[in-house]
N, C-alpha and C positions, 0 to 999 in steps of 0.2 A: 559420477556426480556432476551436475550442471555447473556448480561453482568451480570445481576443479578444471573443467573444460574451459570455462571463461578465463580463469587465471592463466592457463597455458596459452590461450589465444592472445590475451593482453600482453603477456611476455613477448610473444612473437611480434605483435604490433609495435611495441616499444623498440624492439630491435631493428625495425625498418625505418624509424623516424628520420635518421640522418640521411638515408638514401632517398626518402620522399621529399624532404624539405626543399622548397624552391622549384619543385616539378609541377606545381599547379593543382587545381581542384580535381581534375580527373585522376591524377595519381593518388591523391588523398582518398578519393572514393574507392578506387580499385584496391589499393594496398592496405588501407587502414580501416575504412568503414565497412566494406563488404565482408571481410573476415569476421568482424564483430557481429554483423547481422547473421551470418552463418552460424556463429557460435551460439546464438540465441535460438537456433533450431529452424530458421527460415531457409527455404531452398533458393539460394541465390542464382542457381542455374536454370530455374524455372520462371520465365517472365510472367506467367500467370499468377505467380505468388510474390516474387520480388521483381518489380518492373522498373528499370531505369528510364529516366526521362518520361515519366508518366504523363500522358496527355489528357488532362481533365478539362472539363468545359468551364473554365474560369471566366468571369466577366472581364477582368482586367487583361488587356492584351499588350504585347510589346511589339511595336513596329508592324502592327497588323497580324501578328501571329499569336497563337495561344501560348500562355506560359506553361512551363512543364515542371513537374516535381522531380527533384533529383532521383529520389527512390520512393516507391510506394510499395508497401506490404499489403497484399490482397488475400483475404481469407473469406471463404465461402462466396467468392465472386464479388466481394465488396472491398474497396480500399479501407484499411483500418489504421495504418500507420504511415505518416509522411516523414521523410528525412530530407532536410535541406542541408547540403554539404558545402562547406567553405574550405578554402585552402588551409593547409596545416598551419601556416604562419599568420593567418588572419584572426583578428580579435572578433569574437562572436557578438559583442555588444552592438546593438543597433540594427541587427539583421532579423529581428523578430517579425517585422511588418510583412515581409514577403511570405513568411511561413503562415502568418495569421490569415492572409488572403486565401491561401490554399485551403487551410483548415476550415475557415468559416464558409467556404463554398461547397464543402463536402460533408454532409451530415453524418455519414457512416464512419468517418475518421474520428477516433477517440484519443489518439496519441500523436503528437507532433514532436520531432526531434531536430534540434539545431546542433550541428557538430562540425568540428574541424579535424576529426579523427582522433583527437586526444581528449578534448573537452566535449561532453555531451550534456545538452540542456533539454530537459523533458518538460513538455507543456501538455495541458489538457484544458477542458472547459468546466472547471469546478465551480466557477462563479455564475456563469450563465450558459445554458445549453447551446452548443454549436458556435460559441464565441470564445476564441482562444484567450486564456488568461494572459495578462500582461507580463507576468513573471513566471519563470519555470517553477514547477513544484519540486524538482530535484535536479541537482547538478553533480555530475560525476567527472572526475579527471582520472584518466587511466594511469597517469604518472604519479599520482599521489600515494602516500604511504598506505592508505586504506581506500582503494577505489570503490568500495561499496558493493562487493560481489553479491551479498545477500539481497540488495535492492535491485541490481541489474537482473538477477534471476527472476524477478517478478515480471519481466517483460518478455520472457522466452515464449515461444509459440505454444508449447504444451499447456501453459497456464494463462495464456493471454485472455483477458476478460475486459471488455469495454466498461462494465459497471465497477469492477474491482479497481481499475485504474482511477476512475473518477472518485471513488470512495477514499482510496489511498491518498490522492492528491488533495482532496478536501480536508482530510485530517491533518496532513502536513501543513497546508496553508494556514489553517486556523491555529494549530499548535504553535507554528512559527510566530504568529501575531501575539498569541497569549504569552509565549516565552519572552518576547521582547518587552511586552507590557509589564510582566511581573518582574523581570530583571530591572527595568527602569524604576519601578515602584519599590521593590524590596531590597535590591542590591545597592544599598545606599553608600557604603564606604565613607567618603569624606563630605557627604552632602546630606541635607535634610530631606525628608519625604515630600512629595508633591502636595500641593494644596488640596487637590481632589481626594487623595488618599487620606489625608488628615481629616477632612470633612466626613469621609465615609466612616472612619473610626469613631469620630465624635457623634455620629448619627445613630450609633448602636444603642439599644435599649439601656436605660439607666447609666449612660456614659456621661452625657453633658446636657443638662436640661435647659440651658439658656441659648440665646441666639448666637450662632457661630459667625463672628465677624472676622475680617482679615487679621485684626490684632489677636484674636483668640487663636487663629490658625498659626500665626507666627510664634505665639507663646507656647502652644502645644506641640509644635513640630519636633523639637528635641526630645520631648517626653515620649512621643509616639516612636521616634527612632530608637530610643533606649529600650522601650518595651518590646519593639520588634526584634532588636538584637538579642534580647534575653530569650524570646520564644524560638528564634531560628537556631540559637546555640543549643537550646535544650533538644530541639528536633534532631539536630546533627548528632549530638551525643547519644541520644536514645537509638537512633538508626544504626550508628556504628556499633553500639553495644549489642543490639539485636542481631546484627549481621555476624559479629564475632561468635555469639552463642550458637547461631545457626550453623556456622562453619564447623565449630567444634562438634556439635551434635551429628552433623553429616559425616564428619571424619570418623566418628566412633561407630557409625553404622556400616561404613564402607571404606575399606582401606584405599580404594581407588576413588577417592572423593573428587567431586568436581571443583572447579575454580570458583572463586567468589563471584565472578562476573556471570556465571551460568546459573546461579541460584536465584530464582525469581519467585516471590510470593504469589500464590494463586488466589485471586480475589474475584468476586463476581461483579466486575465493572468492565465497560467497554472503553478502555483508555485509548487515546490516540496512539498509534503504533510506533511513530518514529519522531525524532525531534528536529529542531530548527536546522534545515539544510543538510542534515545527516553528515556532518563534517567529522565526527569521531565516533569510535566504537562505544565510548563511555556514554555519549548522548543517545545511542541506540539501545542501551542495555534494558530499557523497560520492556519492550516486546521485540523479539526477533523472529520473523517467520522462517522456520527451519526448512531444510531441503526435504525432510520427511513430510512436512505439511504440504509443501508445494507438490510433492509426488502424489499425495492423496488427492489433491485437487485435480491434478492432471488425469488421474484415473477416472474420477467422477465426471470430469468434463468430457472425456472420451465417451463415457457411457451416455452422457447427455447428448452429445453430437450425433450419436447413432440412434437415438430414440425419436419417436414421433413428436415428443414434447418440443424438441428444438425447432420444429416448424409451426408451432402454435403461437398464440398470443395470450396476453394476460392483462386484466383490467387494472389500470393505474388510476386511482381516484384523484390523485393530485393533478393529473392531466385531463381526467374526464373521458378517457378513451382507452381502447385496447392498444397495447404496444407489444413488439416482439419480445419473446422471453430471452433474457440474458442470464447466464449463470456466472456467479461471482463468489468471492470469498472475502472474509474479514478476520484478521487475527486480533485476539484480545488477550488480556492477562490470564483469563480463565480457560479459554478454549479457542479452537480454530473453527470458524463457522463458514458454511457453504450455503448460499441462498440464491433466490431468483430476484433480480432487479433491485430489491431493497433489503438491507440487513434484517429487517423485521419479518420478511417473508422467508424464513429459514427452512432449510431442508435437512441438513445434518450438522452436528457439532462434534468435533473430535478433540481428544487429548492424546497425542501420539508420543510425547516425550516423558510420560509418567512411568512409574514402576509397572503398572498394569495399563497399557494403552487401551483406549476404548473409542467407539464411535456411537453417537446417539442419534436417533431418528425422531422426527416429528410424527410419530405413529403411535396409535394405541397398542398396548402390550399384546392384546389378543391378536391383532392384525400382524404385528411384528413376529410373534412366535410362529404363526402359521406359515410365514414365508422364510423362516430361518433354516439354513442348511444344517445337516446333522453335525454334531461335534462342536458347535459354536457356543461359547459360554454367555449366558444372559446375566447381566449385572443389574443391581438395584437401580431404580429410577433416581434421577438427581434433579435439582431445580433447573438444570440446563437442558435436560432431555428426558421425556417420559419413558423412552425405551432405549436401553443401552446394551451393547454387546462388546466383548473383549476382542481385540485384535493383537496380533504379534508384530505385524509389519504392514506397510501401506498396501502391498500387493494382495492382502487378504480381502480388500474391498471388492476385488473382482468376483470372488465367490459370493459376495453379498448383493449381487446385482438385482435380485428380485426385491430386496428391501429398498435399494436405491431407487428403482423404478417406481415402487409404491410411494416413496417419499416425493418424487417428482410430481406424480399425479395428484397427491394430496395437496401439495402447495398450490397447484393450479385450481383445484376444486375449492379450496378454502377461499381463494380470492374471488372466484365466481359466486360463492355463497354470500360473501360480504357485499358484493355488488348488488345482489338481489335484495339483501336486507336494507 
């Protein structure tokens, strides 16, 4: 398992910290950072894949010489990840500018990492294409109680996806902002709600039909707070009761019942996948991308890389031009989706942690059945996929390669049809 390998390497890295401290940036890179890059599946011994002191054509020069990236990960002959490495004892705050210059000058790079070997700050361009975000979308500390192995696994070579990283970062950034806003407005404790929130409540239909002045806001604030407290208390009580009932029902079905944290309601919404800064497992409990799901994507990605589709382009109406096809994934509360370039351009949807795991294709049933290998069980259509088949394990996707290839082709043809329309 990738997470097990990551944990083992992290333990080794932490064991070297005392020996590396005070030895400088090169020692940090060699003893702490490169082992981590290797654990993510990149070949650190191959300079055409992991290139130290990468010499890119940046506009900014130092003393008449080109600036160099500490480490560049190169995939399909294009730089995709930049690492800026600082000394182990150095604070990373304030060093984003140099990394931004490198990133903004290289359109093919979609992930920039600032690290001192223990703390990793991950950046991308979720706000504006090819412009590095001012803040990292994820921060990991290898010496924390929970270093976030499930998140770090998303950056391994086998599942690396330009579009998936941007989608993931966008969700994290907006969810972080929303969480801060809702906490500020709803977690009142010893204060009254803000004026804007009170005005929003009073603006509801049949709530308050007179002009809302500052005096009205001041008078209504404690009333709104009391009402909000009642509602939140009811929600918490109902949620705890429902969870208790679910645990009891699950235990009666299976003596080896799962823990409370592993029980997740399946609903048909695309929730943001992870919470503000991913600082605790409780905050990540909504959606956790499992190793089985990442393994499924790795298999499909390898099939994509070997197909002719990988060298084609697809029309993007938002840009008004053809763009290279990128395969990516998005995890939701209902399914794990694989798509081209945008989540709505989906190829496959999978549920691999269910009692009966399945994979759904964006194919007509007649087309799907004609390509089906013998012995594969066809399942009823669902709102998520018109053609579904049962699988026992991720590796079963290899036998479904004709279906996967047909789904690739249909996704491209659907976009070409919409372009003509």
